[in-house]
Each structure stands twice: as C-alpha cells, then as structure tokens.
Biopython code that builds the backbone (N, CA, C, O; Angstrom):
import numpy as np
from Bio.PDB.StructureBuilder import StructureBuilder

atoms = [
    (1, "MET", "N", (0.813, -1.191, 0.000)),
    (1, "MET", "CA", (0.000, 0.000, 0.000)),
    (1, "MET", "C", (0.864, 1.266, 0.000)),
    (1, "MET", "O", (0.481, 2.275, -0.591)),
    (2, "ASN", "N", (2.014, 1.218, 0.651)),
    (2, "ASN", "CA", (2.896, 2.387, 0.676)),
    (2, "ASN", "C", (3.414, 2.729, -0.711)),
    (2, "ASN", "O", (3.597, 3.902, -1.037)),
    (3, "ALA", "N", (3.650, 1.707, -1.533)),
    (3, "ALA", "CA", (4.148, 1.964, -2.884)),
    (3, "ALA", "C", (3.107, 2.707, -3.714)),
    (3, "ALA", "O", (3.442, 3.618, -4.471)),
    (4, "ILE", "N", (1.860, 2.318, -3.572)),
    (4, "ILE", "CA", (0.790, 2.983, -4.323)),
    (4, "ILE", "C", (0.650, 4.432, -3.872)),
    (4, "ILE", "O", (0.534, 5.339, -4.695)),
    (5, "GLU", "N", (0.663, 4.639, -2.566)),
    (5, "GLU", "CA", (0.545, 6.000, -2.043)),
    (5, "GLU", "C", (1.732, 6.858, -2.475)),
    (5, "GLU", "O", (1.562, 8.027, -2.824)),
    (6, "GLY", "N", (2.921, 6.286, -2.451)),
    (6, "GLY", "CA", (4.106, 7.022, -2.899)),
    (6, "GLY", "C", (4.018, 7.385, -4.366)),
    (6, "GLY", "O", (4.356, 8.501, -4.759)),
    (7, "PHE", "N", (3.560, 6.432, -5.181)),
    (7, "PHE", "CA", (3.417, 6.680, -6.617)),
    (7, "PHE", "C", (2.425, 7.812, -6.874)),
    (7, "PHE", "O", (2.692, 8.706, -7.677)),
    (8, "VAL", "N", (1.295, 7.773, -6.198)),
    (8, "VAL", "CA", (0.275, 8.812, -6.379)),
    (8, "VAL", "C", (0.796, 10.162, -5.890)),
    (8, "VAL", "O", (0.581, 11.186, -6.538)),
    (9, "ASN", "N", (1.479, 10.160, -4.749)),
    (9, "ASN", "CA", (2.007, 11.422, -4.219)),
    (9, "ASN", "C", (3.051, 12.029, -5.147)),
    (9, "ASN", "O", (3.034, 13.236, -5.387)),
    (10, "PHE", "N", (3.959, 11.210, -5.673)),
    (10, "PHE", "CA", (4.958, 11.739, -6.606)),
    (10, "PHE", "C", (4.302, 12.253, -7.882)),
    (10, "PHE", "O", (4.740, 13.256, -8.446)),
    (11, "GLY", "N", (3.261, 11.578, -8.336)),
    (11, "GLY", "CA", (2.528, 12.056, -9.507)),
    (11, "GLY", "C", (1.877, 13.407, -9.260)),
    (11, "GLY", "O", (1.899, 14.284, -10.123)),
    (12, "CYS", "N", (1.299, 13.568, -8.077)),
    (12, "CYS", "CA", (0.675, 14.856, -7.723)),
    (12, "CYS", "C", (1.719, 15.960, -7.600)),
    (12, "CYS", "O", (1.490, 17.088, -8.038)),
    (13, "ILE", "N", (2.853, 15.639, -7.010)),
    (13, "ILE", "CA", (3.924, 16.632, -6.874)),
    (13, "ILE", "C", (4.445, 17.043, -8.246)),
    (13, "ILE", "O", (4.655, 18.228, -8.504)),
    (14, "ALA", "N", (4.654, 16.066, -9.125)),
    (14, "ALA", "CA", (5.152, 16.373, -10.471)),
    (14, "ALA", "C", (4.153, 17.231, -11.240)),
    (14, "ALA", "O", (4.541, 18.180, -11.922)),
    (15, "THR", "N", (2.870, 16.900, -11.132)),
    (15, "THR", "CA", (1.845, 17.697, -11.811)),
    (15, "THR", "C", (1.810, 19.116, -11.255)),
    (15, "THR", "O", (1.657, 20.077, -12.009)),
    (16, "GLY", "N", (1.950, 19.247, -9.948)),
    (16, "GLY", "CA", (1.973, 20.572, -9.331)),
    (16, "GLY", "C", (3.158, 21.397, -9.793)),
    (16, "GLY", "O", (3.027, 22.596, -10.039)),
    (17, "ILE", "N", (4.318, 20.760, -9.911)),
    (17, "ILE", "CA", (5.506, 21.475, -10.399)),
    (17, "ILE", "C", (5.289, 21.941, -11.837)),
    (17, "ILE", "O", (5.648, 23.065, -12.188)),
    (18, "LEU", "N", (4.702, 21.079, -12.667)),
    (18, "LEU", "CA", (4.419, 21.475, -14.050)),
    (18, "LEU", "C", (3.434, 22.641, -14.099)),
    (18, "LEU", "O", (3.574, 23.533, -14.936)),
    (19, "GLN", "N", (2.441, 22.642, -13.211)),
    (19, "GLN", "CA", (1.475, 23.741, -13.182)),
    (19, "GLN", "C", (2.125, 25.042, -12.731)),
    (19, "GLN", "O", (1.835, 26.106, -13.280)),
    (20, "ILE", "N", (3.000, 24.963, -11.736)),
    (20, "ILE", "CA", (3.701, 26.167, -11.275)),
    (20, "ILE", "C", (4.581, 26.724, -12.392)),
    (20, "ILE", "O", (4.609, 27.933, -12.622)),
    (21, "LEU", "N", (5.297, 25.839, -13.084)),
    (21, "LEU", "CA", (6.128, 26.289, -14.205)),
    (21, "LEU", "C", (5.270, 26.900, -15.307)),
    (21, "LEU", "O", (5.655, 27.896, -15.921)),
    (22, "SER", "N", (4.120, 26.306, -15.553)),
    (22, "SER", "CA", (3.219, 26.809, -16.583)),
    (22, "SER", "C", (2.727, 28.213, -16.247)),
    (22, "SER", "O", (2.672, 29.080, -17.120)),
    (23, "LEU", "N", (2.375, 28.434, -15.006)),
    (23, "LEU", "CA", (1.882, 29.752, -14.597)),
    (23, "LEU", "C", (2.994, 30.791, -14.546)),
    (23, "LEU", "O", (2.774, 31.958, -14.872)),
    (24, "SER", "N", (4.180, 30.372, -14.139)),
    (24, "SER", "CA", (5.276, 31.324, -13.946)),
    (24, "SER", "C", (6.014, 31.673, -15.238)),
    (24, "SER", "O", (6.478, 32.801, -15.403)),
    (25, "PHE", "N", (6.121, 30.720, -16.145)),
    (25, "PHE", "CA", (6.959, 30.913, -17.334)),
    (25, "PHE", "C", (6.192, 30.651, -18.626)),
    (25, "PHE", "O", (6.760, 30.121, -19.581)),
    (26, "HIS", "N", (4.921, 31.011, -18.669)),
    (26, "HIS", "CA", (4.094, 30.676, -19.832)),
    (26, "HIS", "C", (4.601, 31.299, -21.127)),
    (26, "HIS", "O", (4.507, 30.671, -22.181)),
    (27, "GLU", "N", (5.131, 32.504, -21.075)),
    (27, "GLU", "CA", (5.606, 33.143, -22.311)),
    (27, "GLU", "C", (6.824, 32.423, -22.885)),
    (27, "GLU", "O", (6.887, 32.168, -24.087)),
    (28, "SER", "N", (7.783, 32.098, -22.031)),
    (28, "SER", "CA", (8.981, 31.417, -22.536)),
    (28, "SER", "C", (8.674, 29.977, -22.945)),
    (28, "SER", "O", (9.330, 29.437, -23.836)),
    (29, "ILE", "N", (7.696, 29.355, -22.311)),
    (29, "ILE", "CA", (7.311, 27.994, -22.711)),
    (29, "ILE", "C", (6.705, 28.016, -24.111)),
    (29, "ILE", "O", (7.034, 27.172, -24.945)),
    (30, "TRP", "N", (5.816, 28.983, -24.374)),
    (30, "TRP", "CA", (5.231, 29.065, -25.714)),
    (30, "TRP", "C", (6.289, 29.380, -26.767)),
    (30, "TRP", "O", (6.185, 28.910, -27.900)),
    (31, "LYS", "N", (7.306, 30.166, -26.413)),
    (31, "LYS", "CA", (8.375, 30.466, -27.378)),
    (31, "LYS", "C", (9.197, 29.224, -27.700)),
    (31, "LYS", "O", (9.635, 29.044, -28.836)),
    (32, "GLN", "N", (9.405, 28.371, -26.707)),
    (32, "GLN", "CA", (10.209, 27.165, -26.902)),
    (32, "GLN", "C", (9.417, 26.007, -27.503)),
    (32, "GLN", "O", (10.008, 25.063, -28.027)),
    (33, "TYR", "N", (8.103, 26.066, -27.435)),
    (33, "TYR", "CA", (7.263, 24.958, -27.905)),
    (33, "TYR", "C", (7.269, 24.919, -29.427)),
    (33, "TYR", "O", (6.922, 25.904, -30.080)),
    (34, "ASN", "N", (7.663, 23.781, -29.991)),
    (34, "ASN", "CA", (7.694, 23.659, -31.445)),
    (34, "ASN", "C", (6.751, 22.569, -31.939)),
    (34, "ASN", "O", (6.911, 22.058, -33.047)),
    (35, "GLY", "N", (5.787, 22.222, -31.130)),
    (35, "GLY", "CA", (4.790, 21.236, -31.530)),
    (35, "GLY", "C", (3.661, 21.889, -32.311)),
    (35, "GLY", "O", (3.713, 23.076, -32.632)),
    (36, "TRP", "N", (2.651, 21.101, -32.608)),
    (36, "TRP", "CA", (1.510, 21.594, -33.356)),
    (36, "TRP", "C", (0.265, 21.466, -32.504)),
    (36, "TRP", "O", (-0.008, 20.401, -31.950)),
    (37, "LEU", "N", (-0.483, 22.539, -32.398)),
    (37, "LEU", "CA", (-1.774, 22.522, -31.723)),
    (37, "LEU", "C", (-2.818, 23.028, -32.704)),
    (37, "LEU", "O", (-2.573, 23.975, -33.452)),
    (38, "ARG", "N", (-3.963, 22.402, -32.697)),
    (38, "ARG", "CA", (-5.029, 22.838, -33.602)),
    (38, "ARG", "C", (-5.461, 24.258, -33.268)),
    (38, "ARG", "O", (-5.566, 25.109, -34.151)),
    (39, "THR", "N", (-5.709, 24.505, -31.994)),
    (39, "THR", "CA", (-6.021, 25.859, -31.534)),
    (39, "THR", "C", (-5.388, 26.059, -30.166)),
    (39, "THR", "O", (-5.333, 25.135, -29.354)),
    (40, "ILE", "N", (-4.918, 27.252, -29.922)),
    (40, "ILE", "CA", (-4.413, 27.603, -28.597)),
    (40, "ILE", "C", (-5.560, 28.294, -27.879)),
    (40, "ILE", "O", (-5.946, 29.408, -28.232)),
    (41, "THR", "N", (-6.099, 27.628, -26.872)),
    (41, "THR", "CA", (-7.301, 28.138, -26.209)),
    (41, "THR", "C", (-6.994, 28.967, -24.975)),
    (41, "THR", "O", (-7.884, 29.620, -24.429)),
    (42, "SER", "N", (-5.739, 28.947, -24.528)),
    (42, "SER", "CA", (-5.404, 29.662, -23.304)),
    (42, "SER", "C", (-3.980, 30.194, -23.401)),
    (42, "SER", "O", (-3.126, 29.565, -24.025)),
    (43, "PRO", "N", (-3.719, 31.341, -22.793)),
    (43, "PRO", "CA", (-2.327, 31.823, -22.776)),
    (43, "PRO", "C", (-1.443, 30.997, -21.841)),
    (43, "PRO", "O", (-0.216, 31.085, -21.906)),
    (44, "ILE", "N", (-2.058, 30.200, -20.977)),
    (44, "ILE", "CA", (-1.322, 29.339, -20.054)),
    (44, "ILE", "C", (-1.224, 27.948, -20.676)),
    (44, "ILE", "O", (-2.254, 27.332, -20.950)),
    (45, "PRO", "N", (-0.011, 27.435, -20.906)),
    (45, "PRO", "CA", (0.121, 26.110, -21.513)),
    (45, "PRO", "C", (-0.288, 24.998, -20.546)),
    (45, "PRO", "O", (-0.255, 25.169, -19.327)),
    (46, "SER", "N", (-0.668, 23.871, -21.112)),
    (46, "SER", "CA", (-1.064, 22.725, -20.296)),
    (46, "SER", "C", (0.170, 22.042, -19.708)),
    (46, "SER", "O", (1.305, 22.337, -20.084)),
    (47, "GLU", "N", (-0.082, 21.127, -18.779)),
    (47, "GLU", "CA", (1.021, 20.366, -18.186)),
    (47, "GLU", "C", (1.750, 19.559, -19.259)),
    (47, "GLU", "O", (2.972, 19.414, -19.211)),
    (48, "GLU", "N", (1.007, 19.042, -20.211)),
    (48, "GLU", "CA", (1.608, 18.249, -21.291)),
    (48, "GLU", "C", (2.548, 19.105, -22.141)),
    (48, "GLU", "O", (3.623, 18.646, -22.529)),
    (49, "THR", "N", (2.153, 20.332, -22.427)),
    (49, "THR", "CA", (3.000, 21.236, -23.203)),
    (49, "THR", "C", (4.273, 21.574, -22.437)),
    (49, "THR", "O", (5.360, 21.589, -23.014)),
    (50, "VAL", "N", (4.143, 21.842, -21.151)),
    (50, "VAL", "CA", (5.312, 22.151, -20.325)),
    (50, "VAL", "C", (6.246, 20.944, -20.273)),
    (50, "VAL", "O", (7.463, 21.092, -20.385)),
    (51, "LYS", "N", (5.677, 19.752, -20.103)),
    (51, "LYS", "CA", (6.481, 18.527, -20.067)),
    (51, "LYS", "C", (7.229, 18.335, -21.380)),
    (51, "LYS", "O", (8.396, 17.945, -21.382)),
    (52, "PHE", "N", (6.562, 18.607, -22.488)),
    (52, "PHE", "CA", (7.186, 18.459, -23.799)),
    (52, "PHE", "C", (8.375, 19.410, -23.948)),
    (52, "PHE", "O", (9.433, 19.008, -24.433)),
    (53, "VAL", "N", (8.207, 20.662, -23.534)),
    (53, "VAL", "CA", (9.286, 21.649, -23.649)),
    (53, "VAL", "C", (10.465, 21.257, -22.766)),
    (53, "VAL", "O", (11.615, 21.326, -23.201)),
    (54, "ILE", "N", (10.190, 20.847, -21.538)),
    (54, "ILE", "CA", (11.270, 20.438, -20.631)),
    (54, "ILE", "C", (11.985, 19.211, -21.176)),
    (54, "ILE", "O", (13.212, 19.125, -21.125)),
    (55, "GLN", "N", (11.222, 18.270, -21.692)),
    (55, "GLN", "CA", (11.798, 17.048, -22.245)),
    (55, "GLN", "C", (12.711, 17.357, -23.432)),
    (55, "GLN", "O", (13.806, 16.804, -23.533)),
    (56, "GLU", "N", (12.272, 18.227, -24.317)),
    (56, "GLU", "CA", (13.089, 18.594, -25.475)),
    (56, "GLU", "C", (14.352, 19.344, -25.059)),
    (56, "GLU", "O", (15.431, 19.090, -25.593)),
    (57, "GLU", "N", (14.220, 20.260, -24.113)),
    (57, "GLU", "CA", (15.384, 21.009, -23.640)),
    (57, "GLU", "C", (16.404, 20.078, -22.996)),
    (57, "GLU", "O", (17.606, 20.210, -23.230)),
    (58, "PHE", "N", (15.932, 19.148, -22.196)),
    (58, "PHE", "CA", (16.841, 18.212, -21.542)),
    (58, "PHE", "C", (17.525, 17.326, -22.577)),
    (58, "PHE", "O", (18.726, 17.072, -22.482)),
    (59, "PHE", "N", (16.768, 16.856, -23.564)),
    (59, "PHE", "CA", (17.339, 15.990, -24.597)),
    (59, "PHE", "C", (18.435, 16.710, -25.375)),
    (59, "PHE", "O", (19.490, 16.134, -25.641)),
    (60, "HIS", "N", (18.190, 17.961, -25.740)),
    (60, "HIS", "CA", (19.167, 18.694, -26.545)),
    (60, "HIS", "C", (20.379, 19.133, -25.738)),
    (60, "HIS", "O", (21.447, 19.356, -26.308)),
    (61, "ASN", "N", (20.236, 19.260, -24.430)),
    (61, "ASN", "CA", (21.340, 19.724, -23.593)),
    (61, "ASN", "C", (21.965, 18.615, -22.755)),
    (61, "ASN", "O", (22.785, 18.894, -21.880)),
    (62, "PHE", "N", (21.591, 17.365, -23.006)),
    (62, "PHE", "CA", (22.061, 16.267, -22.160)),
    (62, "PHE", "C", (23.575, 16.115, -22.209)),
    (62, "PHE", "O", (24.197, 15.835, -21.185)),
    (63, "ARG", "N", (24.169, 16.291, -23.365)),
    (63, "ARG", "CA", (25.620, 16.123, -23.483)),
    (63, "ARG", "C", (26.391, 17.203, -22.730)),
    (63, "ARG", "O", (27.548, 16.988, -22.366)),
    (64, "SER", "N", (25.779, 18.348, -22.491)),
    (64, "SER", "CA", (26.473, 19.377, -21.715)),
    (64, "SER", "C", (26.514, 19.023, -20.229)),
    (64, "SER", "O", (27.246, 19.644, -19.459)),
    (65, "PHE", "N", (25.729, 18.027, -19.829)),
    (65, "PHE", "CA", (25.742, 17.564, -18.446)),
    (65, "PHE", "C", (26.744, 16.425, -18.246)),
    (65, "PHE", "O", (26.680, 15.705, -17.250)),
    (66, "LYS", "N", (27.653, 16.270, -19.178)),
    (66, "LYS", "CA", (28.549, 15.118, -19.198)),
    (66, "LYS", "C", (29.371, 14.964, -17.921)),
    (66, "LYS", "O", (29.705, 13.842, -17.542)),
    (67, "TYR", "N", (29.696, 16.036, -17.270)),
    (67, "TYR", "CA", (30.570, 15.961, -16.107)),
    (67, "TYR", "C", (29.806, 16.094, -14.792)),
    (67, "TYR", "O", (30.411, 16.339, -13.748)),
    (68, "THR", "N", (28.498, 15.938, -14.833)),
    (68, "THR", "CA", (27.717, 16.003, -13.601)),
    (68, "THR", "C", (27.558, 14.612, -13.005)),
    (68, "THR", "O", (27.775, 13.604, -13.678)),
    (69, "VAL", "N", (27.183, 14.574, -11.755)),
    (69, "VAL", "CA", (27.034, 13.303, -11.046)),
    (69, "VAL", "C", (25.891, 12.484, -11.634)),
    (69, "VAL", "O", (26.027, 11.272, -11.804)),
    (70, "ILE", "N", (24.776, 13.123, -11.944)),
    (70, "ILE", "CA", (23.624, 12.378, -12.456)),
    (70, "ILE", "C", (23.949, 11.728, -13.794)),
    (70, "ILE", "O", (23.479, 10.626, -14.076)),
    (71, "TYR", "N", (24.737, 12.388, -14.611)),
    (71, "TYR", "CA", (25.143, 11.799, -15.894)),
    (71, "TYR", "C", (25.978, 10.543, -15.658)),
    (71, "TYR", "O", (25.778, 9.524, -16.319)),
    (72, "ARG", "N", (26.912, 10.621, -14.716)),
    (72, "ARG", "CA", (27.746, 9.449, -14.424)),
    (72, "ARG", "C", (26.916, 8.295, -13.876)),
    (72, "ARG", "O", (27.192, 7.134, -14.180)),
    (73, "ILE", "N", (25.910, 8.600, -13.078)),
    (73, "ILE", "CA", (25.046, 7.541, -12.547)),
    (73, "ILE", "C", (24.277, 6.875, -13.676)),
    (73, "ILE", "O", (24.204, 5.648, -13.742)),
    (74, "ILE", "N", (23.705, 7.676, -14.562)),
    (74, "ILE", "CA", (22.939, 7.117, -15.682)),
    (74, "ILE", "C", (23.841, 6.279, -16.578)),
    (74, "ILE", "O", (23.466, 5.177, -16.980)),
    (75, "MET", "N", (25.011, 6.783, -16.888)),
    (75, "MET", "CA", (25.912, 6.046, -17.774)),
    (75, "MET", "C", (26.438, 4.771, -17.122)),
    (75, "MET", "O", (26.740, 3.805, -17.823)),
    (76, "SER", "N", (26.553, 4.749, -15.803)),
    (76, "SER", "CA", (27.023, 3.535, -15.136)),
    (76, "SER", "C", (25.968, 2.430, -15.166)),
    (76, "SER", "O", (26.301, 1.257, -15.001)),
    (77, "LYS", "N", (24.708, 2.790, -15.372)),
    (77, "LYS", "CA", (23.626, 1.809, -15.407)),
    (77, "LYS", "C", (23.461, 1.158, -16.776)),
    (77, "LYS", "O", (22.763, 0.153, -16.903)),
    (78, "ILE", "N", (24.094, 1.720, -17.795)),
    (78, "ILE", "CA", (23.970, 1.163, -19.138)),
    (78, "ILE", "C", (24.728, -0.155, -19.201)),
    (78, "ILE", "O", (25.876, -0.253, -18.769)),
    (79, "LYS", "N", (24.064, -1.157, -19.745)),
    (79, "LYS", "CA", (24.700, -2.469, -19.854)),
    (79, "LYS", "C", (25.725, -2.450, -20.974)),
    (79, "LYS", "O", (25.449, -2.000, -22.086)),
    (80, "LYS", "N", (26.881, -2.933, -20.668)),
    (80, "LYS", "CA", (27.952, -3.020, -21.655)),
    (80, "LYS", "C", (27.778, -4.311, -22.456)),
    (80, "LYS", "O", (27.479, -5.355, -21.876)),
    (81, "PRO", "N", (27.959, -4.258, -23.771)),
    (81, "PRO", "CA", (27.843, -5.490, -24.560)),
    (81, "PRO", "C", (28.997, -6.435, -24.226)),
    (81, "PRO", "O", (30.150, -6.025, -24.094)),
    (82, "LYS", "N", (28.649, -7.693, -24.097)),
    (82, "LYS", "CA", (29.666, -8.700, -23.790)),
    (82, "LYS", "C", (30.176, -9.301, -25.093)),
    (82, "LYS", "O", (29.398, -9.630, -25.989)),
    (83, "ASN", "N", (31.466, -9.435, -25.183)),
    (83, "ASN", "CA", (32.077, -10.056, -26.360)),
    (83, "ASN", "C", (32.159, -11.557, -26.124)),
    (83, "ASN", "O", (33.168, -12.069, -25.638)),
    (84, "ILE", "N", (31.106, -12.238, -26.466)),
    (84, "ILE", "CA", (31.056, -13.685, -26.299)),
    (84, "ILE", "C", (31.360, -14.321, -27.646)),
    (84, "ILE", "O", (30.690, -14.058, -28.645)),
    (85, "ARG", "N", (32.368, -15.148, -27.648)),
    (85, "ARG", "CA", (32.727, -15.834, -28.886)),
    (85, "ARG", "C", (31.954, -17.141, -28.951)),
    (85, "ARG", "O", (32.044, -17.976, -28.051)),
    (86, "LEU", "N", (31.209, -17.304, -30.007)),
    (86, "LEU", "CA", (30.447, -18.524, -30.212)),
    (86, "LEU", "C", (31.314, -19.539, -30.942)),
    (86, "LEU", "O", (32.146, -19.165, -31.769)),
    (87, "PRO", "N", (31.126, -20.819, -30.643)),
    (87, "PRO", "CA", (31.911, -21.831, -31.357)),
    (87, "PRO", "C", (31.543, -21.843, -32.836)),
    (87, "PRO", "O", (30.392, -21.622, -33.214)),
    (88, "MET", "N", (32.533, -22.101, -33.640)),
    (88, "MET", "CA", (32.325, -22.137, -35.088)),
    (88, "MET", "C", (31.543, -23.396, -35.466)),
    (88, "MET", "O", (31.802, -24.482, -34.949)),
    (89, "ALA", "N", (30.601, -23.232, -36.361)),
    (89, "ALA", "CA", (29.825, -24.375, -36.838)),
    (89, "ALA", "C", (30.642, -25.128, -37.886)),
    (89, "ALA", "O", (31.436, -24.534, -38.615)),
    (90, "ALA", "N", (30.438, -26.423, -37.948)),
    (90, "ALA", "CA", (31.202, -27.244, -38.894)),
    (90, "ALA", "C", (30.632, -27.190, -40.275)),
    (90, "ALA", "O", (31.162, -27.827, -41.186)),
]
sb = StructureBuilder()
sb.init_structure("model")
sb.init_model(0)
sb.init_chain("A")
sb.init_seg("    ")
for serial, (resi, resn, name, xyz) in enumerate(atoms, 1):
    if name == "N":
        sb.init_residue(resn, " ", resi, " ")
    sb.init_atom(name, np.array(xyz, "f"), 0.0, 1.0, " ", f" {name:<3s}", serial, name[0])
structure = sb.get_structure()
C-alpha cells in the first residue's frame, strides 16, 4: 500500500511542479514549444505542453551535463555489450 501512495504522491507533486512552471513561465514555454496545436485556447500552456518543452530542452542539452554526477550515474547503469565468442559451426 505504501508503494501505491508514494506513486500517487509523486505524480501529484510532479503535476503541481508542471502547473507552477506553466503559470510562472508561460511566455517562454510558448516560445520554446515547437509542436503543433489545432487551436491555442489559453495563454497558459497545459502540463503536457510544459512537459514536452522540458523534455526537449533536456534531450538537446544532455551532453552538456557530461561531467555532472547524475550523468555518471545514468551512464554507469547502461549495460555493456559482452564479447562472447560462439563456437564455429562445422
């Protein structure tokens, strides 16, 4: 039960952070947004739009984080390919 409550709480916190960013930085979010919307119904972007902008910014700037701790942690989790030599078939 604690795992479910933790999952829901983290989801609520993440949504709240996206809403705060949307309200505080709506102009710069719309400038950075390069997606397509049929109509823009509000000057305040949705949580999905904010998530998209943050995701794109992080993706394009990920290599500049090369010397940070989080980058080293992520790269240490990547599985290295094993050079297994298979026996030759006759």
